[in-house]
Structures are given as structure tokens and as C-alpha cells.
N, C-alpha and C positions, 0 to 999 in steps of 0.2 A: 503493500499500499503506500502511494507516495501523495503528499500534500506540495502542490506547487502555489506558492505564493507570489504575486506580482503588483504592481501599481504604486509601488513607492518612489519616492523621489525627493527633490528639493523645492520648497514652496515658500513664499513670504507669509509673513503673521498675516491672519485673515483670509487666507487662501482656503481651498479644498483639493482634497485627493480621494480617489476611490479604489481601495485596496481590493483584491479579488484572490481568492485560494480554491484551486480545483483538485479534486480527491480523483485519484485514479488507481486501479490495480485491485479493487475489490468488488465482490459478488453482491455486497451488501450495501444498503445506503447508510449513511452516518446518522447518528442520533444527534446528541448536543454537539454544536459546533461553536469556535469562539475565537476571538482573537485576544492576543497577550501582546505585551510590550516590555522591552527592557532597555533602559537608559544606561550609559555608562556608569558603572561604579553603583549601580542599583539592582535590586532584585527583580525577577520578572513579576509583572502583576496583571491581572485580569483588566481587560478592557470592556469586552461585551460577550455575551453568549447568546446563542438563539436555539430552540427546541426543534426537534425533528419537523413539526409541520409546521414552524415558524409562528407559532402562536403565541410563545412565551420568550420575553427577551429580558436579558439583564444587563446593566451598565454599571462601569465604576462612577462613582460620583463626579468625577472630574472631568468626564467626557459627556455626563447626561444633556440631553438639549443641543449638543453640537456633532454627535456621531450616531449612525444608525447601521444596525447590523441586519442582514437580510440574506437570505438563501434561495436558490433554485436548485430543486432535489433532481429535477429532469437532467441538468448538467453537472449535478455533483459539485456545487460551487457555494461558497458562502462569501458575502460581499462585506466591506466595511465602508461606508459612505462618510467622510470625514470633513467637516465644514468648520469655520472660524478658528482654524487651526491656530496654536499657540507654541512658541518655543519651548515650552514645557511639554509639548507633545513628542518632541523629539526623541526617537528611540528607533531600534529594530523592533518591527512588529511580526509575531508569529501565529499563525493560523495552528487550530487544534481541532481535532475531530476525535469522538468516540464512536467506534465501529464494533457493535457487539459488546464484548467485555474489554477490547482493547482501546488504547488511547495512543494517538498519533500526533506529531508536530511536522509542522513545514519548516522550511529551511531559512525563514526569516527574510523580510524586505524592510531596507532603510527608510525611513520618514526623517528628514529634516527641515524643521522650519526655522526660517530667519526671520530675526526683529526688524 
């Protein structure tokens, strides 16, 4: 099973980015999927999660109202729309997926927000 994340980049404060993460190599659809991030010198932290059907989402307080997680099960892909980006959002963003009882991580995509 592989998780391929994309969409990171350099953006000015106040700008937007959309991250994508495609799951491949599994005969089973993912259950809960999510995005985490890790800034230099800090621990990895939860950004957002979404349930299998998309009806339940959870966000870190720091991103509520600015970020939106969504998924397309037909494409086995999870998205993170990030608006009103702040320099504090600078980090390597990782996607995560639970498939049956196994947990998988993507390779990370760097997001850099300049002030």
C-alpha cells in the first residue's frame, strides 16, 4: 500500500494551497484518513481527519475555519484545502490512512508560508 501526497509548495501569507493524497495498492478502501504536519524541531501533530463516508471530520483548533478536509472514495484520494495560510502553518504535511487494521503514512509534502 502506498500513499502519494502532492500539492505542497511556497505561498505567501494569506494564500491558499490544496494538498492531495492518493492511496494505491490496496483491495480495500480506507477507513479514517487524515493529515498531520511536522515543523522543524516540533512533534508531528494532527491537522484534520475524516471518516470513511466523509460525514465526520475533526480539526486542530489552530486550523479550524481555514482548512477543509474532504475525500473522494472513488479515487481513493483525500484532500486538504488550506486557506488564509499563516507562517505558523509551515511544515511537512503527511497523509495517513487506516485500511482494515493497518495504519499507513505518506511521504510528506512541504508547505512553506512566507510572511
